[in-house]
DRENBATOR-681724 format. One record per residue (C-alpha): x, y, z; residue in three letters. Coordinates in steps of 0.2 Angstrom, whole numbers, padded with zeros to 4 digits, always signed. Last residue first. Layout:
# residues N
XYZALA ...
This chain:
# residues 180
+0345-0375-0437UNK +0351-0380-0420UNK +0370-0376-0424UNK +0365-0359-0432UNK +0354-0355-0417UNK +0368-0360-0405UNK +0381-0350-0415UNK +0369-0335-0415UNK +0367-0336-0396UNK +0385-0338-0394UNK +0389-0323-0405UNK +0375-0313-0396UNK +0383-0317-0379UNK +0401-0314-0385UNK +0395-0297-0392UNK +0386-0292-0376UNK +0401-0296-0365UNK +0413-0287-0378UNK +0401-0272-0378UNK +0400-0272-0359UNK +0418-0272-0358UNK +0419-0258-0371UNK +0407-0248-0361UNK +0416-0251-0345UNK +0432-0246-0352UNK +0425-0230-0360UNK +0418-0225-0343UNK +0400-0228-0339UNK +0391-0212-0332UNK +0385-0213-0314UNK +0400-0201-0309UNK +0391-0187-0318UNK +0376-0189-0306UNK +0388-0187-0291UNK +0396-0172-0299UNK +0380-0164-0302UNK +0374-0167-0284UNK +0391-0160-0278UNK +0388-0144-0289UNK +0370-0142-0282UNK +0377-0144-0264UNK +0391-0132-0267UNK +0378-0119-0275UNK +0366-0122-0260UNK +0381-0118-0248UNK +0385-0103-0257UNK +0367-0097-0257UNK +0365-0101-0238UNK +0381-0092-0235UNK +0375-0077-0244UNK +0358-0077-0234UNK +0368-0079-0218UNK +0379-0064-0223UNK +0364-0054-0227UNK +0356-0059-0210UNK +0371-0054-0201UNK +0370-0037-0210UNK +0352-0035-0205UNK +0357-0039-0187UNK +0371-0026-0187UNK +0358-0013-0194UNK +0347-0017-0179UNK +0362-0014-0167UNK +0367+0001-0176UNK +0350+0008-0175UNK +0348+0005-0157UNK +0365+0013-0154UNK +0360+0028-0164UNK +0343+0030-0155UNK +0352+0028-0138UNK +0366+0041-0143UNK +0353+0053-0148UNK +0343+0051-0132UNK +0359+0054-0122UNK +0363+0069-0132UNK +0345+0076-0130UNK +0346+0074-0111UNK +0363+0082-0111UNK +0357+0097-0121UNK +0342+0100-0110UNK +0353+0099-0095UNK +0364+0112-0103UNK +0350+0124-0104UNK +0345+0122-0086UNK +0364+0123-0080UNK +0366+0139-0091UNK +0350+0147-0082UNK +0357+0142-0065UNK +0375+0149-0070UNK +0368+0166-0075UNK +0350+0171-0075UNK +0334+0166-0068UNK +0321+0180-0069UNK +0307+0167-0066UNK +0298+0172-0082UNK +0315+0173-0092UNK +0321+0156-0085UNK +0304+0148-0089UNK +0304+0155-0107UNK +0322+0150-0110UNK +0318+0133-0104UNK +0303+0131-0115UNK +0313+0137-0130UNK +0327+0124-0126UNK +0313+0110-0124UNK +0306+0115-0141UNK +0323+0115-0149UNK +0327+0098-0141UNK +0310+0091-0146UNK +0313+0096-0164UNK +0330+0089-0164UNK +0323+0073-0157UNK +0310+0072-0170UNK +0324+0074-0183UNK +0334+0060-0175UNK +0319+0049-0174UNK +0315+0052-0193UNK +0333+0048-0197UNK +0333+0032-0187UNK +0317+0027-0196UNK +0323+0031-0213UNK +0339+0022-0210UNK +0329+0007-0203UNK +0318+0007-0219UNK +0334+0007-0230UNK +0341-0008-0220UNK +0324-0017-0221UNK +0323-0014-0240UNK +0341-0021-0241UNK +0335-0036-0231UNK +0320-0039-0242UNK +0330-0037-0258UNK +0343-0048-0252UNK +0331-0062-0247UNK +0321-0061-0263UNK +0337-0061-0274UNK +0345-0075-0264UNK +0329-0086-0266UNK +0328-0082-0285UNK +0346-0086-0287UNK +0345-0102-0277UNK +0329-0108-0287UNK +0338-0104-0303UNK +0354-0113-0297UNK +0344-0129-0293UNK +0336-0129-0309UNK +0352-0127-0318UNK +0360-0141-0308UNK +0345-0153-0311UNK +0345-0149-0330UNK +0364-0152-0331UNK +0363-0168-0322UNK +0348-0174-0332UNK +0357-0170-0349UNK +0373-0179-0343UNK +0363-0194-0337UNK +0354-0195-0353UNK +0370-0193-0363UNK +0378-0208-0353UNK +0363-0219-0356UNK +0363-0215-0374UNK +0382-0219-0375UNK +0378-0236-0366UNK +0364-0240-0378UNK +0375-0236-0393UNK +0389-0247-0386UNK +0378-0261-0383UNK +0370-0260-0400UNK +0388-0261-0407UNK +0392-0276-0397UNK +0376-0285-0402UNK +0380-0281-0421UNK +0397-0287-0419UNK +0391-0303-0410UNK +0378-0306-0424UNK +0391-0304-0437UNK +0402-0316-0428UNK +0388-0329-0427UNK +0385-0328-0446UNK +0367-0325-0450UNK 
């Protein structure tokens, strides 16, 4: 076979092999990226669902505590009315006793609401952290994708490799032709 033909065949094979390597790198990069995003989406979904459930449960707990407090306040007011009536306490003293029940209930209500707000703030912070973690993961996956894509050979590199392979094949073909 003519050494030039052997060189052209070698160069062509080199181009085909380089293109296949590039295609394999692109496929692997896309698969890795998609797998990373799937995992990140699942984790974010689980995290958000859990935190949103905690928030709803917290709202229910605070509501139940406030309802119980309202019940206790009414009970205490009723007991105060009974005590003041039994003891024949009227006027400013009776008002003072009744207002003390209201003050105590208001303080307890403030305490319940503040604890609920603090817990809800923690949940919101956790939601923000989960979102940050997701965004950070997407950035990392994108960076890995870009790094893998940078491993592909450029057109110039492919042509230089083809030229080098073509010359090597042509030289080998020439040497075989000369020896035979």
